[in-house]
C-alpha positions in Angstrom: 104.3 98.9 112.4 105.1 102.2 114.0 106.3 105.3 112.3 108.7 108.0 113.5 109.2 111.6 112.6 110.9 112.1 109.3 113.8 114.1 108.2 114.5 115.6 104.8 117.4 113.9 103.2 120.4 115.6 101.6 121.6 114.6 98.1 124.4 112.6 99.6 122.0 110.7 101.8 119.7 110.0 98.9 122.7 108.4 97.0 123.2 106.1 100.0 119.5 105.2 100.0 119.9 104.4 96.3 122.3 101.6 97.2 119.7 100.1 99.6 117.1 100.5 96.8 119.2 98.7 94.2 119.8 95.8 96.7 116.1 95.6 97.3 115.5 95.5 93.5 118.1 92.8 93.0 116.4 90.6 95.6 113.1 91.0 94.0 114.6 90.3 90.6 116.0 87.0 91.9 112.7 86.1 93.5 110.8 86.9 90.3 113.1 84.5 88.3 112.4 81.8 90.8 108.6 82.0 90.8 107.2 78.9 89.2 104.7 76.1 89.9 105.9 73.9 92.8 108.1 76.4 94.6 107.2 77.4 98.2 107.0 80.9 99.5 109.6 79.9 102.1 112.0 79.0 99.3 111.4 82.4 97.8 112.2 84.0 101.1 115.6 82.2 101.2 116.4 83.4 97.7 115.7 87.0 98.7 117.7 86.7 101.9 120.7 85.3 100.0 120.6 88.1 97.5 120.6 90.8 100.2 123.3 89.3 102.3 125.5 88.7 99.2 125.4 92.5 98.6 126.5 93.4 102.1 123.1 94.4 103.5 120.4 92.8 105.7 116.7 92.5 105.6 114.9 95.4 107.2 111.7 93.3 107.5 113.5 91.2 110.1 113.9 94.4 112.2 110.2 94.6 112.7 109.2 93.2 116.1 107.9 89.7 115.8 108.6 89.3 112.1 111.4 86.8 111.1 111.4 86.7 107.3 112.9 88.7 104.5 109.9 89.0 102.3 106.1 89.1 102.6 104.5 86.7 100.1 100.7 87.2 99.6 98.9 84.8 97.3 95.5 85.3 95.6 93.1 86.8 98.2 96.0 87.7 100.5 96.9 91.4 100.1 99.9 92.2 102.2 102.1 90.8 105.1 101.8 87.2 104.0 104.3 85.1 106.0 106.5 82.8 103.9 106.0 79.1 104.6 105.2 75.8 103.0 102.5 77.0 100.6 103.3 75.7 97.2 102.6 78.1 94.3 100.4 76.9 91.5 100.4 78.1 87.8 97.9 81.0 87.5 98.3 82.1 91.1 98.7 85.9 91.7 101.4 86.5 94.2 102.6 89.8 95.6 106.2 89.9 97.0 107.2 92.8 99.3 110.9 93.1 100.2 113.2 95.6 101.8 116.9 96.0 102.5 119.0 98.1 104.9 122.5 99.1 104.0 124.4 101.1 106.5 121.6 103.1 108.2 119.5 103.6 105.0 116.5 101.6 103.8 114.8 100.5 100.6 111.3 99.0 100.2 109.6 97.7 97.1 106.9 95.2 96.0 105.9 93.4 92.8 103.0 91.2 91.7 103.6 88.2 89.5 101.2 85.7 87.9 102.8 82.3 88.3 103.7 81.0 84.8 102.8 77.6 83.4 99.7 75.7 82.5 97.2 77.5 84.7 95.0 75.7 87.2 92.4 78.4 86.9 90.1 79.2 84.0 91.1 81.7 81.3 88.7 84.4 82.6 90.2 84.3 86.1 93.7 84.4 84.7 92.8 87.5 82.6 91.2 89.2 85.5 94.3 88.6 87.7 96.6 90.0 85.0 94.4 93.0 84.6 94.4 93.5 88.4 98.2 93.5 88.5 98.4 95.8 85.5 96.0 98.3 87.0 97.8 98.3 90.4 101.2 98.7 88.8 99.7 101.4 86.5 98.4 103.3 89.5 101.8 103.1 91.2 103.4 104.9 88.3 100.6 107.4 88.1 101.3 108.2 91.7 105.0 108.5 91.1 104.4 110.8 88.2 102.0 112.9 90.3 104.7 113.3 92.9 107.1 114.7 90.4 104.7 117.6 89.7 102.9 117.9 93.0 102.9 120.8 95.4 101.6 118.7 98.3 102.0 115.0 99.0 98.4 114.0 99.1 98.0 114.9 95.4 99.6 111.4 94.9 96.6 109.6 96.5 94.1 111.7 94.5 95.9 110.7 91.2 96.0 107.0 92.2 92.3 107.0 93.0 91.3 108.8 89.8 93.3 106.3 87.8 91.8 103.3 89.5 88.2 104.6 89.1 88.9 105.3 85.4 90.2 101.8 84.9 87.2 100.3 86.7 84.9 102.1 84.3 87.0 101.3 81.3 87.1 97.5 82.0 83.7 97.2 83.7 85.6 95.7 86.6 85.3 96.5 90.3 88.5 97.5 92.0 88.9 98.3 95.7 91.6 100.5 97.1 92.7 99.6 100.6 92.2 102.4 103.1 93.6 100.8 106.2 97.1 100.3 104.7 99.0 103.0 103.0 102.5 104.1 101.9 105.0 105.8 104.1 108.1 107.9 104.5 111.4 106.1 104.4 115.0 106.8 105.3 116.9 105.8 108.4 113.8 103.7 109.3 111.8 101.6 106.8 108.6 103.1 108.1 108.6 106.8 108.8 106.1 109.7 108.5 104.5 111.0 106.5 101.8 108.6 105.4 101.2 108.3 101.7 97.6 107.7 100.9 96.4 105.8 97.8 93.1 107.7 97.7 91.9 111.3 98.0 91.8 112.9 101.4 90.8 116.4 102.6 94.1 117.4 103.9 96.9 118.7 101.6 99.7 116.8 103.3 103.3 118.1 103.6 104.8 120.2 100.9 106.7 118.3 98.3 110.2 119.6 98.7 113.8 118.4 98.0 114.7 115.7 100.5 111.3 114.1 100.8 111.6 110.3 100.4 108.6 108.1 100.4 107.4 104.6 99.6 104.4 104.7 97.4 102.5 101.4 97.5 99.0 100.9 96.1 97.2 97.8 97.3 94.2 97.0 95.1 91.6 94.3 95.2 89.3 92.8 92.5 86.3 93.4 94.8 85.6 95.1 98.1 88.4 96.9 100.0 87.3 95.3 103.3 90.0 93.2 104.9 90.6 90.7 107.7 93.8 89.6 109.4 94.3 85.8 109.4 95.1 83.7 112.5 98.8 84.1 112.0 98.4 87.7 113.1 100.1 89.1 110.1 98.5 88.1 106.8 95.9 90.6 105.5 93.3 89.1 103.3 90.2 90.3 101.5 87.0 89.7 103.4 85.1 88.8 100.2 87.7 86.4 98.9 88.6 88.5 95.9 92.1 88.6 94.5 94.6 91.3 95.4 97.7 93.0 94.0 100.5 95.1 95.6 103.1 97.2 93.9 105.6 99.6 95.6 108.7 101.7 94.9 110.9 103.9 97.1 111.0 107.4 95.6 113.2 110.4 96.4 112.5 114.1 95.6 115.7 116.1 95.3 116.8 119.5 94.1 117.0 118.4 90.5 113.9 116.2 90.2 112.8 112.8 91.4 114.6 109.4 91.4 112.9 106.0 91.8 115.5 104.4 94.1 114.2 100.9 93.8 113.9 100.9 90.0 117.1 99.8 88.2 116.7 102.6 85.6 115.5 105.1 88.2 112.0 104.9 86.7 112.9 106.2 83.3 111.0 103.7 81.2 107.7 103.8 83.2 107.7 107.6 83.7 108.4 108.4 80.0 104.7 108.3 79.0 104.0 111.0 81.6 106.7 113.3 80.3 108.7 112.8 83.5 112.4 112.2 83.3 114.0 111.0 86.6 117.4 112.4 87.5 120.1 110.4 89.1 122.4 112.0 91.6 125.4 109.7 91.0 
């Protein structure tokens, strides 16, 4: 998926992006409610599509050449870009749902990971490891967002995410892999823009964090190696070693009064509170 040069957004433009972000959040909320044993990933796709269209927007995933769905649904060892289809979810599966909406000319992009509820078809240890994986991935997302709120340069986000994941790996005596081939991105008039947003430390500082910078932060973490393979469908990215994976994402805006998580219904207030960060809404 190609990226283009990015522009810094005005406060007024960020408010418009917030609308796309809330529509994205609403679609994910409807999908989350529908996740249960027996549902297919294609049925979840239809639910997301209806939620977006109902709110006067359209799927930006469908604007990507060759992709015809509203969500990506990645199950168990699948990491990202899973194509919705006839796969039937089972209790205890770990499923990541990635979704985006475009309203007017502005975009939102967000992802969640859910453990399918019900009497699990996997053992208790596997279920606990899957929940831990999701929790660590979501935790790393919020660490990255909190780092953005205080950063001078964008790549401080990736350093903070990597430090957190390494710390959690030691704490739980559990191996975690951070994908290095797939990263976050700028967002605005296009869903995918520059600059790249790494989930790991890099030598370069990256662009300065200044008002108008809008990015999608999206850690993708595995319960094993970070080596990946693309399946025969040409889209689905899976772990090479068969380990489980998790993907969490939010669209975040930096503006002249602080930061605002555009795809979180509360703007990120609850999750950022432990970091001493208070997001500021513009409208």
